[in-house]
BALOBA-1460 file (C-alpha; in Angstrom, 3 decimals):
// residues 211
<rec num="1" residu="m" x="-74.530" y="4.784" z="-82.824"/>
<rec num="2" residu="d" x="-72.174" y="7.537" z="-83.928"/>
<rec num="3" residu="k" x="-69.625" y="8.424" z="-81.206"/>
<rec num="4" residu="r" x="-70.600" y="12.094" z="-81.329"/>
<rec num="5" residu="d" x="-74.225" y="11.147" z="-80.713"/>
<rec num="6" residu="k" x="-73.133" y="8.886" z="-77.868"/>
<rec num="7" residu="i" x="-71.152" y="11.736" z="-76.269"/>
<rec num="8" residu="t" x="-74.238" y="13.958" z="-76.477"/>
<rec num="9" residu="i" x="-76.287" y="11.343" z="-74.619"/>
<rec num="10" residu="i" x="-73.538" y="10.727" z="-72.044"/>
<rec num="11" residu="l" x="-73.214" y="14.435" z="-71.259"/>
<rec num="12" residu="k" x="-76.977" y="14.966" z="-71.025"/>
<rec num="13" residu="r" x="-77.567" y="12.029" z="-68.691"/>
<rec num="14" residu="l" x="-74.553" y="12.582" z="-66.452"/>
<rec num="15" residu="k" x="-75.261" y="16.311" z="-66.117"/>
<rec num="16" residu="k" x="-78.725" y="15.406" z="-64.863"/>
<rec num="17" residu="e" x="-77.337" y="12.680" z="-62.587"/>
<rec num="18" residu="y" x="-74.670" y="14.901" z="-61.022"/>
<rec num="19" residu="a" x="-76.415" y="18.272" z="-61.173"/>
<rec num="20" residu="g" x="-74.930" y="20.706" z="-58.691"/>
<rec num="21" residu="t" x="-71.725" y="18.703" z="-58.286"/>
<rec num="22" residu="p" x="-68.601" y="20.924" z="-58.375"/>
<rec num="23" residu="q" x="-66.199" y="20.457" z="-61.262"/>
<rec num="24" residu="t" x="-63.550" y="18.919" z="-59.073"/>
<rec num="25" residu="a" x="-63.623" y="17.252" z="-55.675"/>
<rec num="26" residu="l" x="-60.365" y="19.008" z="-54.783"/>
<rec num="27" residu="r" x="-60.878" y="22.024" z="-52.543"/>
<rec num="28" residu="f" x="-59.142" y="25.231" z="-53.581"/>
<rec num="29" residu="s" x="-59.573" y="28.986" z="-53.466"/>
<rec num="30" residu="s" x="-57.015" y="30.019" z="-56.097"/>
<rec num="31" residu="p" x="-55.296" y="28.661" z="-59.229"/>
<rec num="32" residu="l" x="-52.140" y="28.096" z="-57.152"/>
<rec num="33" residu="e" x="-54.011" y="26.001" z="-54.593"/>
<rec num="34" residu="l" x="-55.624" y="23.903" z="-57.332"/>
<rec num="35" residu="l" x="-52.261" y="23.385" z="-59.033"/>
<rec num="36" residu="i" x="-50.687" y="22.155" z="-55.795"/>
<rec num="37" residu="a" x="-53.686" y="20.009" z="-54.865"/>
<rec num="38" residu="t" x="-53.659" y="18.379" z="-58.298"/>
<rec num="39" residu="i" x="-49.944" y="17.606" z="-58.066"/>
<rec num="40" residu="l" x="-50.602" y="16.034" z="-54.661"/>
<rec num="41" residu="s" x="-53.528" y="13.988" z="-56.009"/>
<rec num="42" residu="a" x="-51.414" y="11.711" z="-58.221"/>
<rec num="43" residu="q" x="-52.025" y="8.158" z="-56.936"/>
<rec num="44" residu="t" x="-53.658" y="9.640" z="-53.826"/>
<rec num="45" residu="t" x="-57.367" y="10.036" z="-53.090"/>
<rec num="46" residu="d" x="-58.977" y="13.461" z="-53.266"/>
<rec num="47" residu="v" x="-60.318" y="12.910" z="-49.742"/>
<rec num="48" residu="l" x="-56.793" y="12.573" z="-48.363"/>
<rec num="49" residu="v" x="-55.506" y="15.494" z="-50.446"/>
<rec num="50" residu="n" x="-58.272" y="17.742" z="-49.099"/>
<rec num="51" residu="k" x="-57.358" y="16.726" z="-45.566"/>
<rec num="52" residu="v" x="-53.688" y="17.573" z="-46.167"/>
<rec num="53" residu="t" x="-54.331" y="20.868" z="-47.966"/>
<rec num="54" residu="e" x="-56.701" y="22.102" z="-45.254"/>
<rec num="55" residu="t" x="-53.630" y="22.513" z="-43.053"/>
<rec num="56" residu="l" x="-51.111" y="23.121" z="-45.827"/>
<rec num="57" residu="f" x="-52.919" y="26.115" z="-47.321"/>
<rec num="58" residu="n" x="-53.144" y="27.748" z="-43.895"/>
<rec num="59" residu="e" x="-49.393" y="27.475" z="-43.439"/>
<rec num="60" residu="y" x="-48.401" y="28.419" z="-46.999"/>
<rec num="61" residu="r" x="-50.578" y="31.200" z="-48.376"/>
<rec num="62" residu="t" x="-48.552" y="32.531" z="-51.311"/>
<rec num="63" residu="v" x="-46.378" y="31.220" z="-54.107"/>
<rec num="64" residu="r" x="-43.442" y="32.965" z="-52.414"/>
<rec num="65" residu="e" x="-43.953" y="30.920" z="-49.250"/>
<rec num="66" residu="f" x="-43.982" y="27.666" z="-51.237"/>
<rec num="67" residu="a" x="-40.822" y="28.792" z="-53.053"/>
<rec num="68" residu="d" x="-38.964" y="29.906" z="-49.921"/>
<rec num="69" residu="t" x="-39.526" y="26.712" z="-47.927"/>
<rec num="70" residu="t" x="-37.269" y="23.688" z="-48.357"/>
<rec num="71" residu="p" x="-38.340" y="20.435" z="-50.034"/>
<rec num="72" residu="e" x="-37.491" y="18.663" z="-46.787"/>
<rec num="73" residu="k" x="-39.803" y="20.878" z="-44.720"/>
<rec num="74" residu="l" x="-42.571" y="20.642" z="-47.311"/>
<rec num="75" residu="a" x="-42.205" y="16.849" z="-47.452"/>
<rec num="76" residu="k" x="-42.914" y="16.661" z="-43.723"/>
<rec num="77" residu="d" x="-46.046" y="18.756" z="-44.210"/>
<rec num="78" residu="i" x="-47.435" y="16.437" z="-46.918"/>
<rec num="79" residu="r" x="-45.990" y="13.148" z="-45.672"/>
<rec num="80" residu="s" x="-49.363" y="11.352" z="-45.575"/>
<rec num="81" residu="v" x="-49.710" y="11.446" z="-49.409"/>
<rec num="82" residu="n" x="-47.992" y="8.949" z="-51.689"/>
<rec num="83" residu="f" x="-44.566" y="9.927" z="-53.077"/>
<rec num="84" residu="f" x="-44.437" y="12.940" z="-50.753"/>
<rec num="85" residu="n" x="-40.697" y="13.512" z="-51.240"/>
<rec num="86" residu="n" x="-40.942" y="13.801" z="-55.017"/>
<rec num="87" residu="k" x="-44.106" y="15.884" z="-54.801"/>
<rec num="88" residu="a" x="-42.485" y="18.256" z="-52.309"/>
<rec num="89" residu="k" x="-39.560" y="18.790" z="-54.669"/>
<rec num="90" residu="s" x="-41.913" y="19.380" z="-57.616"/>
<rec num="91" residu="i" x="-44.073" y="21.887" z="-55.734"/>
<rec num="92" residu="n" x="-41.059" y="23.801" z="-54.442"/>
<rec num="93" residu="k" x="-39.456" y="23.963" z="-57.902"/>
<rec num="94" residu="a" x="-42.760" y="24.834" z="-59.569"/>
<rec num="95" residu="a" x="-43.283" y="27.727" z="-57.143"/>
<rec num="96" residu="k" x="-39.810" y="29.056" z="-57.910"/>
<rec num="97" residu="m" x="-40.475" y="28.815" z="-61.670"/>
<rec num="98" residu="i" x="-43.803" y="30.610" z="-61.296"/>
<rec num="99" residu="l" x="-42.008" y="33.461" z="-59.550"/>
<rec num="100" residu="e" x="-39.051" y="33.614" z="-61.930"/>
<rec num="101" residu="k" x="-40.750" y="32.984" z="-65.290"/>
<rec num="102" residu="f" x="-44.417" y="33.857" z="-64.866"/>
<rec num="103" residu="g" x="-44.432" y="36.901" z="-62.613"/>
<rec num="104" residu="g" x="-45.783" y="35.016" z="-59.631"/>
<rec num="105" residu="n" x="-48.956" y="33.917" z="-61.414"/>
<rec num="106" residu="v" x="-49.929" y="30.376" z="-62.397"/>
<rec num="107" residu="p" x="-49.681" y="30.290" z="-66.209"/>
<rec num="108" residu="r" x="-52.870" y="30.034" z="-68.249"/>
<rec num="109" residu="t" x="-51.720" y="27.979" z="-71.242"/>
<rec num="110" residu="m" x="-50.995" y="24.313" z="-71.748"/>
<rec num="111" residu="d" x="-47.532" y="24.933" z="-73.194"/>
<rec num="112" residu="e" x="-46.499" y="26.984" z="-70.169"/>
<rec num="113" residu="l" x="-48.090" y="24.782" z="-67.511"/>
<rec num="114" residu="i" x="-46.419" y="21.591" z="-68.665"/>
<rec num="115" residu="t" x="-43.002" y="23.222" z="-68.220"/>
<rec num="116" residu="l" x="-43.614" y="23.186" z="-64.452"/>
<rec num="117" residu="p" x="-42.190" y="20.250" z="-62.459"/>
<rec num="118" residu="g" x="-44.831" y="17.669" z="-61.589"/>
<rec num="119" residu="v" x="-47.245" y="18.935" z="-64.244"/>
<rec num="120" residu="a" x="-48.274" y="16.848" z="-67.253"/>
<rec num="121" residu="r" x="-51.302" y="17.257" z="-69.519"/>
<rec num="122" residu="k" x="-53.805" y="15.832" z="-67.032"/>
<rec num="123" residu="t" x="-52.847" y="18.271" z="-64.287"/>
<rec num="124" residu="a" x="-52.664" y="21.167" z="-66.736"/>
<rec num="125" residu="n" x="-56.116" y="20.379" z="-68.125"/>
<rec num="126" residu="i" x="-57.632" y="20.300" z="-64.638"/>
<rec num="127" residu="v" x="-56.071" y="23.643" z="-63.697"/>
<rec num="128" residu="l" x="-57.041" y="25.321" z="-66.961"/>
<rec num="129" residu="s" x="-60.622" y="24.071" z="-66.862"/>
<rec num="130" residu="s" x="-61.453" y="24.390" z="-63.165"/>
<rec num="131" residu="a" x="-59.393" y="27.465" z="-62.255"/>
<rec num="132" residu="f" x="-59.614" y="29.499" z="-65.462"/>
<rec num="133" residu="g" x="-62.558" y="28.090" z="-67.420"/>
<rec num="134" residu="i" x="-60.224" y="27.333" z="-70.335"/>
<rec num="135" residu="n" x="-60.615" y="24.122" z="-72.341"/>
<rec num="136" residu="e" x="-57.385" y="23.152" z="-74.074"/>
<rec num="137" residu="g" x="-57.864" y="19.414" z="-73.707"/>
<rec num="138" residu="i" x="-59.545" y="16.651" z="-71.729"/>
<rec num="139" residu="a" x="-58.031" y="15.478" z="-68.453"/>
<rec num="140" residu="v" x="-57.636" y="11.686" z="-68.605"/>
<rec num="141" residu="d" x="-57.197" y="9.969" z="-65.258"/>
<rec num="142" residu="t" x="-57.794" y="6.307" z="-64.408"/>
<rec num="143" residu="h" x="-61.581" y="6.796" z="-64.247"/>
<rec num="144" residu="v" x="-61.803" y="8.567" z="-67.607"/>
<rec num="145" residu="k" x="-59.553" y="5.924" z="-69.140"/>
<rec num="146" residu="r" x="-61.721" y="3.087" z="-67.797"/>
<rec num="147" residu="l" x="-65.074" y="4.597" z="-68.752"/>
<rec num="148" residu="a" x="-63.952" y="5.770" z="-72.185"/>
<rec num="149" residu="n" x="-62.940" y="2.203" z="-72.985"/>
<rec num="150" residu="r" x="-66.037" y="0.591" z="-71.479"/>
<rec num="151" residu="l" x="-68.314" y="3.012" z="-73.328"/>
<rec num="152" residu="g" x="-66.610" y="2.262" z="-76.628"/>
<rec num="153" residu="l" x="-65.234" y="5.769" z="-77.101"/>
<rec num="154" residu="t" x="-61.640" y="4.569" z="-77.483"/>
<rec num="155" residu="k" x="-59.590" y="1.408" z="-77.705"/>
<rec num="156" residu="n" x="-56.401" y="3.039" z="-76.477"/>
<rec num="157" residu="e" x="-54.729" y="2.715" z="-73.089"/>
<rec num="158" residu="d" x="-52.340" y="5.663" z="-73.315"/>
<rec num="159" residu="p" x="-53.888" y="8.811" z="-71.741"/>
<rec num="160" residu="v" x="-52.671" y="11.147" z="-74.489"/>
<rec num="161" residu="k" x="-54.084" y="8.875" z="-77.202"/>
<rec num="162" residu="i" x="-57.373" y="8.613" z="-75.312"/>
<rec num="163" residu="e" x="-57.501" y="12.402" z="-75.045"/>
<rec num="164" residu="n" x="-56.895" y="12.667" z="-78.779"/>
<rec num="165" residu="d" x="-59.748" y="10.219" z="-79.405"/>
<rec num="166" residu="l" x="-62.188" y="12.107" z="-77.159"/>
<rec num="167" residu="m" x="-61.545" y="15.680" z="-78.274"/>
<rec num="168" residu="p" x="-62.800" y="15.384" z="-81.891"/>
<rec num="169" residu="i" x="-66.097" y="13.762" z="-80.827"/>
<rec num="170" residu="t" x="-66.792" y="16.160" z="-77.938"/>
<rec num="171" residu="p" x="-67.782" y="19.836" z="-78.304"/>
<rec num="172" residu="k" x="-64.862" y="21.937" z="-77.067"/>
<rec num="173" residu="k" x="-67.028" y="23.765" z="-74.544"/>
<rec num="174" residu="e" x="-67.743" y="20.378" z="-72.919"/>
<rec num="175" residu="w" x="-64.158" y="19.082" z="-72.663"/>
<rec num="176" residu="g" x="-63.836" y="19.978" z="-68.991"/>
<rec num="177" residu="n" x="-67.350" y="18.768" z="-68.184"/>
<rec num="178" residu="l" x="-66.820" y="15.387" z="-69.847"/>
<rec num="179" residu="s" x="-63.740" y="14.648" z="-67.774"/>
<rec num="180" residu="h" x="-65.317" y="15.623" z="-64.459"/>
<rec num="181" residu="l" x="-68.592" y="13.793" z="-65.140"/>
<rec num="182" residu="l" x="-66.803" y="10.584" z="-66.105"/>
<rec num="183" residu="i" x="-64.657" y="10.828" z="-62.979"/>
<rec num="184" residu="f" x="-67.675" y="11.227" z="-60.690"/>
<rec num="185" residu="h" x="-69.536" y="8.407" z="-62.459"/>
<rec num="186" residu="g" x="-66.465" y="6.190" z="-62.252"/>
<rec num="187" residu="r" x="-66.156" y="6.739" z="-58.520"/>
<rec num="188" residu="k" x="-69.837" y="6.266" z="-57.719"/>
<rec num="189" residu="i" x="-71.139" y="3.710" z="-60.223"/>
<rec num="190" residu="c" x="-68.683" y="2.417" z="-62.829"/>
<rec num="191" residu="q" x="-65.993" y="1.222" z="-60.483"/>
<rec num="192" residu="a" x="-62.996" y="-0.790" z="-61.605"/>
<rec num="193" residu="k" x="-63.746" y="-4.132" z="-59.951"/>
<rec num="194" residu="k" x="-67.527" y="-4.234" z="-59.952"/>
<rec num="195" residu="p" x="-69.547" y="-1.664" z="-61.906"/>
<rec num="196" residu="n" x="-73.091" y="-1.150" z="-60.581"/>
<rec num="197" residu="h" x="-74.976" y="-1.825" z="-63.814"/>
<rec num="198" residu="q" x="-78.390" y="-1.629" z="-62.168"/>
<rec num="199" residu="a" x="-77.796" y="1.957" z="-61.066"/>
<rec num="200" residu="c" x="-76.063" y="3.128" z="-64.253"/>
<rec num="201" residu="v" x="-77.864" y="5.724" z="-66.366"/>
<rec num="202" residu="l" x="-75.632" y="4.770" z="-69.307"/>
<rec num="203" residu="y" x="-76.364" y="1.048" z="-69.157"/>
<rec num="204" residu="d" x="-78.337" y="0.871" z="-72.401"/>
<rec num="205" residu="i" x="-75.602" y="2.524" z="-74.474"/>
<rec num="206" residu="c" x="-72.649" y="0.767" z="-72.834"/>
<rec num="207" residu="p" x="-71.153" y="-2.041" z="-74.945"/>
<rec num="208" residu="s" x="-69.439" y="-3.545" z="-71.894"/>
<rec num="209" residu="r" x="-72.697" y="-4.184" z="-70.018"/>
<rec num="210" residu="n" x="-72.732" y="-7.863" z="-70.951"/>
<rec num="211" residu="i" x="-69.068" y="-8.510" z="-70.215"/>
């Protein structure tokens, strides 16, 4: 089966399976909140991030407030997430850059977003797609990486190379959808240790089903 045809089937089936599911499990009400939540989510579950941001976004409501606090104070506020010290420094510096270089607004391009501390392509893709409806790439996290390999869409392990493999075979308007659908399917069905083949709507087109 051609990879483009396989992508078409994957999108159709997963859209039906996860109809009504929001694009991201992270809770946010603004591009700034999504940016911060995504930075916090590195090697931390979305459930924990949502718990932390419920309080955090009540205390810090503007980019100015995130910029004016200290990394030490912010670290205490997010201490339950992994690598909270580094993330606090990144968020504080990113807020200052947003004020100084982008007029207080979260930038809307890949090139600008990845200049912010703590922001690489995955984070930038999530912010662009979910906050602005802009598809500049495909966010590749551990779930997307695992499923893309299991489904025979790539043989690469590097996220950027995987992204480059997925973009040409996926309609641009579906780049954001593909990432989110694979993430939800990876969490619910195609888990790392023991995929639930019996419940998988992609079982018949998955080359790893017999492994």
